[in-house]
C-alpha positions, 0 to 999 in steps of 0.5 A, a space after each residue: 500500500 505504501 508503494 500505491 500511495 507514493 506512485 498515487 502522489 506523482 500519479 494524481 500529484 495530491 499533496 495529502 496523498 503524498 504527505 500521508 504516504 511519506 508520513 506512514 513510510 517514515 512512521 513505519 
């Protein structure tokens, strides 16, 4: 799921998705 969130950030360019995805990866 982390990979999908990261890809979604680049493909959809959604700031929230990007921030949440990165935060989740770092928090993991």
